[in-house]
N, C-alpha and C positions, 0 to 999 in steps of 0.2 A: 126904458129898457134898452133901447139901441144905444143910448149914451153909456149906460152901465157895461154893455157888452164891449164897446169900444175902449172903455177905460180898463177893463179886465184884460183885454188883448194887448193894450198898451203896456200894462204891468208885466205881462207875460214876456213880451218882446224885450223890454228893458232888462228883465231878469236873465234872459238868454244872453244878451250883449254883455251884461255884467259878468256872467259865468264864463264868457270867452275872453274877457279882458283880464290880463295878468300884469299887475303893476310890478316893475322891476325891483323897486326899494322894498316892497312887501315880500317878494320872493327871496331877494338876498337875505332879509332879516330871518325868514323862515329857516333857510339853509344854515345860516350862521348859528341861530338857536339850536337847531337840530344836531349840529356837530358838537356844540358845547355840552349837550345833554347826553349824546349817545356814542360819540367816537372815543374809542379806548384810548387814544394817545392825546386827547385834548389837553389834560392837565400838565403833562410832560412838555408838550409843544408850547403851551402858553408860558411855562417857566423858562423855557429856553429863549423865548423872545423877550420875556418880562412882561407883566401885565400892562404897564403903560405903553410899551411898543405894540402890543397886541391891540389895545384900545385905539391907538393911533392908525394901525392898519385897517381896523373895522371902519373908522371914520373916513379914511381915505376911499375905501371901496364903496361905502354908502354914498359918498359924494358923487362917484361915477354913475350910481343908479339914478341920479337926478339930472344928468346931462340930457340934452335934446334928443340925441341918438341912442339913448339907453335901451328902448324897446328892442332895437336891432342888436345892440352889444350886450344884452343882459347875460346871455349864456357865456360870453367871453369874460365878462366881469366876474361872474360867479366862479367860473373854472379857474381863473387867475388867483382869485382869493383862496380857493381850496388848495392850489399849488403851493401857497406859502407854508402849509403844514408839512411839506416835504416828505409825503408818504405815498408811494406808488400804488398802494391799495385803495387810495382815495381817488375816485374818478367818476366821470358822468358818461352815461350812454343814452342814445336817442330812445325815445319811446313814441315814434311816429313813423309813417311810411314816407321815406325819403323821396320816392319816385312820384307821389301824389302832389300835384301842384296846389299850392295854398295861395290863390289869386289875391285874396284880401291882404295876406302878409306881404306878398311881392309888391303890391301897389304902394305899400308904405316904406319900402326900402329906399335907402339913401342912394343918391347918384353922384359919383365923383367925376367931375369934368376931366376929360383927357384929350387935349388938343392934338391936332395932326402934327404940329411942331414938337410936342412932347413925345409922340409915338416915333417920330424920325429920330429924335435924340436917344431914345431908348434902344433903337435898332443898332446903334453904334456901341452900346455898352458891352464890356467884356467881363464885368462883375456880375453880382447876383441880379441886378436890375436888367430888364430887357423885355422883349416881346417873345412870348412862349406859346406854343401849340399845345393843346391837350393831345394825349397819345392817339386819340381819334380826331385828327386835325379838322375834319368836317364839322365837328360839334361846336367848338369855340376856340377863341384865341384871347390871351390875357396879356395886360401890361403889369409887369412886376416893378413896383416903384418903392424907394426908400421913403418912409413917412414915419419919423421917429415921435411917438407919443407915449403916454403912460401905459396904454394898452397894446401897442404894436410897434414894430420897427419897420416892417414891410407890409404892403398891401398888394393884392393881385386883382386888378380891375378888368372887367370885360371889355374887350376891344370890339370883337364881332361875335355873334352867336346864333346858332340854330336851335338852341334849347328853348322850349316854351316858357314865355314870361320874362325871360332874361333880356336886359337892355344894356346898351353901351354905358359903362360908368358904374354898373353894380359891382360891389366887392365879391369876388369869387372865394378868396381866402385872405386871412391876415395873421401875422405871427409876430411874436417877440423873440429875439435871439436869446437862446439859453446856452449856446456854445458858438464856436467860430463858424460852424456850418449846419446848426440845428435851430429851428424856430418852433415855438409852441403857440398855438392859437386856435383859430376856428375855420373850419371848411363849410361854406355854404352849400348845402346839397341841392339836388335837382329841384325840389320844391321850394328852394329859396331859404329855408331854415338852417341854422348852424349846427354843427356837431364839433366837439373838441378833436383837434387833430395836431400832429406834428409834421414838420416839413424839412426835409433833408436837402441841403443845397450842394449839388455836385457840379461837376464840369458840364455846362450846357444843359443841365437837367435839374429838375426839382422833384424830389420824392418819387421819381420813376413814372409820374403821371404827366408830367410836362417837360417838353424839350424846347430849347431855344429855336426860334423861327430859323428855317433853312438848314437845320441839322437833323441827323437821323436819330429816332428814338433808340434808347439803349435796349438790347435784348435782355430778357429775363435770364437770371443766373442758373435757373433750373427749377425742376419740380420739387415742391415741399413734400416731405415724407414724414408721416406721424412716427414711424419707427423704421429701422433699417438694420441689416447685419451683413457681414461678409468676413471671410478669412483674409487677413492682410498677408499672412505666411503660415507655415505649419506651426509656428510658436505663438502666433498672435491673432486673436479674435477681435472683431470690431462690432460694437453695438451702438446705435444712435437712438436716443429717445427725445423726441422733439417737444413733448409736452407731458406733464403729469396731470393734465385736466381729466376729469371723470370720463369724458368721451373717449379718451384714449387708454383706459384701463384694460380693456379687452385686448387691445393691440399689444400692450406691454406684456400682459400675461402670456399671449400667443408667441411673442418673438423670444421670450425667455424659454418657454417650453419647446419651441422649435430648435433652439440651440442648447438644449439641456446636455446632450452628449458632448458637444464641443466645450461647454463650460466645465465638464467634469474631466476633460483630458487635455485642454489647451493651457499651457503655462501662463500666458499673458492675455490680458484684456484691456482694450481701449474702450472706455465708456464715454461716449460724446454726448454732452448735455449742453452744448453751446445753444444759445437762444432759447433755452427751456425756461419759460417765465413762471412755472409752477403750476399749480392746480389744487389737488387734493392729496394729503399725506399717504392715504392708504393706497394710492396707485403705484407707488414705488416699493410696495412690500415685496413683490417677487425678486427684487434685486438684493435685498438686504442680506440674505443668507450667503451670497457669494462674496460680499464685502466684508463681513463680520470676521474678526479675529480674536477679540477679547471684549470684556464687559465695557459697555459705553455708558458714560455718564450723561445724563440728560436733565436739562433744566426746563421746566414746563412753563405754561402760560395761564393767565387769569382772564375770565371773561367778565365783561361789564354787563349786568342785568338790567335791562330796561324794557318797557313794553315794545318799543320799536325794534330792539335787538331781539327779542324773543319772536316777534312776528318774522323777522328776517331769517332766523335760524329755522323756524317751522316751515317756510317757503322752500327750503333746500329738499324737503321731503317730496316735492313735486318733480324733482329730477329723475327722470326715468333711467338714465345712465347709471345711477347708483345701485349697488347691490343691496339686498334685503339686510344683510349684516351691517352695512354701513348706515342704512336707514334706522335700524334699531339703535345704533350708537347716537344718531342724531336725536331720536326720540328721547333718549336718556338725558341728553344735553338740554333739550327744550324743557323737560321736566325739572331738571336742576335750576335752570334759570327761573322757571315760573315760582319756584319755592323760595327764591332769594331776590326778589325784585329790589332794585336800588342798591344792590351790593356787588362786590367782586367775588366771583366764585372760581374755584380751582378747575379748570377744564382739562389740564394734563398735569399730573403731579411731578415733582422732581424725583429722580430715581436712577436706576441702573438697568440698562437693557442687556440681559445675559441669557435670553431664551433661544439663542442660536448656537450651533456647534461649528467650530471652524472647519472649513472644508479645505482639502489638500489643493484643489484647483479652483480658480486661477491662483497662481502663487503671487503674481504681481499685477497691479491694476493702475492705470493711468486714467483720471477723469479729466476731460477737457472742459474748461469753464470760460465764459466771457462776461462782459459787462451786462449782457441780457439775461443772465441767469438769476432767477428771483424766487422769492417766496417759499413755496413748498420744496422747490429744488435746493434752495439754500438750507432748508431743514434736513433734507437728505444728506447734504455735504457735511453738516454738523455731526451727523452720525458717521459717515464714511471716512471722514478725516482722522478719526481716532483709531482706524484700523491700521495695523502694521503693513498691510498689503499695499495701501493707497498712497498715491502721489497725485496731487492736484496741479495741473498745467494750465497755463492760459494767461488770463488777467483777472483782476478783481471783479467779483460778482456785483450786482446791482445794489444790494444792501436794502432788501425789502422784506424784513422778517421780524422786526422787533414788535411791530404792530400787525396783526394778522387776522385770520378767520373773518374774511369780509362778507357782508350781507348787503342787501339792496333795499332801498326805500324810494317811493316816488316823490318828486317835488310836489309843492302844494298845488300849483296851477300850470306851470310850464311843462311841456311834453318831454321830460326827461327823468332818468332814473339815476339816483345817487348811489354810488358804491363806497363802502367805508370799512374800516377795521373795527372788530368787536373785542379783540383780545390784546393783551399786553404781555410780553414775555418777561419772566422774572430774572432773565439774564441781565436786564437793565439794572436791577437792584445790586448786582455783583460787578457792575461796570464792564459787562461783557456784551454790550450792544453792538450790532454790526451795521446799523442803517447808515452810519456816518462814512464807513469805509468799504463796505462789502466784505466777503470772505476773501482773504488773500491767498493765491496759489502758492504751492511749494516752489514752483519754478515758472517764471514769467516767459511767454512767448511773444514774438513780434508780429504785428498784424500782417506783414507780407510773407511770412513763413507758411510752409505747409505743416499745419499743426498735427494732422494725423500721422504724417511721416516722422515728425519730431517725437511724437509719443511712441511710435513704434521703435525708433532708434533707441530711445531711453530704456525701453522694456527689454530689448534684445541686445543691448550692450553687454 
C-alpha cells in the first residue's frame, strides 16, 4: 500500500510538472495553426508572400524554437513570426502578474558575460551602444550592445541591479531594428518573463525609461488627456479626442455636449485625432453629425465565423464600459456567426449613410492626423473625408483597417493572450485597401511645425 501511494504521488507530481512545462515548438505550432484557421487576413497575407515563401518562413521560425535558448526566446520568436503578417491588430499581451517573481524561470535564464573592459569601452560610445541607467537609477544599470542575430540587433544586459532575482549578465531587453531609430522585441519584466515591446532610440535616451549614464533623464512632455477642448479664437474651436476606445465613450459624449453651443455658432473646428489608435466605431457617433454634409458611400466588412472567433466576440459582452445598445448589437453578431460556422458573413453591408442633416456650423473643419492614427479612427476618416467641410492635415495614418474587429484568445500553455483580426474589408476586392499606405492627408505638415497653429491659419485664411 505504501509503495502504491508513493507511485500515485509520483504520477501526480509528474503530471503537475508536465502541466507547467511548455515546449516552444509545440506552442509555436499551436499559434501558427490558430492563425491559419481563425485570422481573417490569412489567405490574403499568404497569397502576398506566396505559399512557398510562407512555408519557408514557418520552417525558419520552427527551427528557432529548437535552439538551446528557445525557452527564454519563445515569446520573441512567436511575436516576430506574427509580425510578418504586417497587421497592427495582431498582437500579444501578458497574462501574468509582472511583479510576482518567478524564481524557477529566473534560475534558467541565460547569462551574457560582460567584462569590465567591455563596460569601459561602452562608456565611450556616442551611438546607441552605451551604459544606461533606468529612470530610477537606484534600481538597475544596463549595457546596451550591438549583437546582430536573426532575432535581435541590440541587447540590453544588466550591469548592476537591486531588483530581486536579477543578476549581472541577464538580458533586460532585446530588439531588432525596424527603422533607423526604432527597434521591436521583448522587454523582460520584473518577474523575468518577457512581453512584446518597442524601443525608441533618441539622443542619450531609449524609450523614455533609460538615459545614458551621467546624463539627466528627459522630462515628460506633459499630461495625457482623454479629451480636451478650448477656443483658439472667436472663429475657431479646438477639440482633441485621444482615443475611441470604449472606456472613452462617455468622455467623448461629454465633451461634445459641453461644446454644443460653440459647435452651433463657431465657423471653424480643429479636430485633433493625432495618436488616436482607434477602439470601437460607436464611440465617434457624437461627432458624425457635425462632419456630415452629403450622403457618404460606405464599403463594409465580412466576418470569418469559427468557434474561436465566436468565443472571442461573445467575450466582448463582459466589457462593462459598453452600452446596452452596443451589447445588443454584439449579441446579434454572435447569433449570426453561430448560424454560419465555417463561412464568411456580412458584418456591415455596403451602402450609403444619409441619415444626418447638414448643419450650418461648423462651416469648415480641419482634422489633424499622424502615423499613429489607426483602426476605428481611420474608419471615421473614411466617413469624414467625403464631407465638403473637411480637410485632413498632417501625415499618412498607420494603415490598420483592412483587417479589423479584433478578438482575443489564450495561448495553449504560455501565459499570454493573442489578439487578432476577425473581419476583412470588402474594399480590398475593389483595390481600395489602405494598410499599405495609410490614409493620405489633403495637406502634409512637417514634424517641427506647430500643427494646431497651421490648422487654425488654414481655417481662418
